[in-house]
C-alpha positions in Angstrom: 169.9 76.6 -65.8 169.9 76.6 -69.5 166.7 75.2 -71.0 167.5 72.9 -74.1 165.5 71.6 -77.3 165.3 68.0 -78.6 164.1 67.3 -82.3 164.4 64.2 -84.7 166.8 64.0 -87.2 164.5 63.0 -89.9 166.2 60.6 -92.7 169.4 60.9 -90.7 171.4 57.3 -90.1 173.6 57.5 -87.8 176.0 60.7 -86.6 178.5 60.5 -89.5 175.4 61.0 -91.9 174.2 64.1 -89.5 178.0 65.4 -89.9 177.9 65.1 -93.8 174.6 66.7 -94.5 175.3 69.6 -92.4 178.9 70.1 -94.0 176.9 70.1 -97.4 174.7 72.8 -96.2 177.3 74.9 -95.2 179.4 74.4 -98.6 176.2 75.1 -100.3 175.6 78.4 -98.6 179.6 79.4 -99.3 178.6 78.5 -103.3 176.0 80.8 -103.6 177.8 83.6 -102.0 176.1 83.7 -98.7 178.0 83.4 -95.0 178.2 80.1 -94.0 175.8 79.4 -91.0 174.0 76.4 -89.7 170.5 76.6 -89.2 167.1 74.7 -88.8 163.7 76.1 -89.8 160.5 75.1 -88.0 157.0 76.4 -88.1 157.2 78.0 -84.4 158.8 79.9 -82.1 159.8 78.7 -78.8 158.7 80.8 -76.3 161.0 80.3 -74.1 163.8 80.9 -76.2 165.5 83.7 -74.0 165.9 80.6 -71.5 167.7 78.9 -74.3 169.9 81.7 -76.4 172.6 82.7 -74.1 172.2 80.5 -71.4 174.2 77.6 -72.9 170.9 76.1 -74.5 171.5 73.1 -77.0 169.7 71.2 -79.6 169.6 67.5 -78.7 169.4 65.3 -82.2 167.4 61.9 -82.0 168.8 59.6 -84.4 167.3 56.4 -85.3 165.2 56.5 -81.6 168.3 57.4 -79.3 169.5 60.8 -78.3 173.0 60.5 -79.6 174.6 64.3 -80.0 174.1 67.8 -79.5 174.8 71.5 -80.8 174.9 74.5 -79.0 172.3 76.9 -80.2 173.5 80.5 -81.1 170.6 82.2 -82.3 166.5 82.2 -82.3 164.9 84.5 -84.8 161.9 85.0 -86.7 162.4 84.5 -90.5 160.0 85.0 -94.1 160.9 81.6 -95.9 159.6 80.4 -99.6 156.5 82.4 -100.3 155.9 84.6 -97.7 155.8 81.7 -95.0 156.8 82.7 -91.7 159.2 80.7 -89.6 161.7 80.0 -87.1 165.3 79.8 -87.4 167.6 78.4 -85.0 170.9 78.7 -85.4 173.4 75.9 -84.5 177.2 75.8 -83.7 178.7 73.3 -86.1 180.4 71.6 -83.5 178.6 68.2 -82.7 178.9 67.2 -79.2 178.6 63.3 -78.4 176.6 62.1 -75.8 175.8 58.9 -73.7 173.0 57.3 -75.7 169.3 57.2 -74.8 166.3 55.9 -76.3 163.8 58.4 -77.0 160.1 58.1 -78.3 159.3 59.4 -81.5 157.6 62.7 -81.7 156.8 65.8 -84.0 158.6 69.0 -83.7 160.6 70.0 -81.1 160.4 69.9 -77.6 161.7 71.5 -74.3 164.5 69.6 -72.6 165.1 70.8 -68.9 168.8 70.4 -68.1 168.4 67.8 -65.4 166.4 65.6 -68.0 169.4 65.8 -70.8 171.6 63.1 -71.3 175.2 63.8 -70.3 178.1 64.3 -72.6 180.4 61.7 -73.4 183.6 62.0 -71.7 186.1 64.5 -73.0 189.0 62.6 -74.5 186.8 59.7 -75.2 187.2 57.4 -78.1 187.6 58.8 -81.9 185.5 57.9 -84.7 187.4 54.9 -85.8 187.3 53.1 -82.5 184.2 54.1 -80.8 181.2 51.8 -80.7 178.5 52.8 -82.6 175.9 54.5 -80.9 172.9 52.5 -81.3 174.7 49.0 -80.2 176.3 51.1 -76.9 172.6 52.0 -76.3 171.6 48.2 -76.6 174.6 47.0 -74.5 174.0 49.5 -71.5 170.2 48.4 -71.3 171.4 44.7 -71.0 173.9 46.1 -68.1 177.3 45.5 -70.4 178.2 48.8 -70.2 
C-alpha cells in the first residue's frame, strides 16, 4: 500500500491558480535552459521515502483549508540549495488529479497520509473546468448534505 504526503499550498487561491503557478515554474526552467521538472523543496527528507516513490505515492494539496487535488510523486532526493543549505527535493508529475473535497486544519511543513485516510479521486470523466462546481462550494454543499 502506498504512502502519501499532504502539504498546504501557501498563497494559492484555487486549483487553477496552483496549475498556473506550476506552469510558470516549468516555463522558467525551460527559459533558463534547464530540463523542466516540477519540484518542491522542503527542509526535511521523508524517512519513509521508499514507501512513497515507486509505490504510487502522491502529494495531496490543501488549498484554502480543503484537500482539493493531488499529484503523483516521481522522486525524492536530497539537494544542496542556495548557499550550501541542504534540502529535500520532491519531484511531481505535472498532472493534477481532482479529489472529493475534504476540510483540513492548518499545519506546518508536510505530513504523511495513509492511503485509507486519503480523500478519493473525483470520478473519471467528471465535469470539466468550465462546468465544475468550485471545490470550496462543493465541500460546503457536501457538509450540508446537499451533494
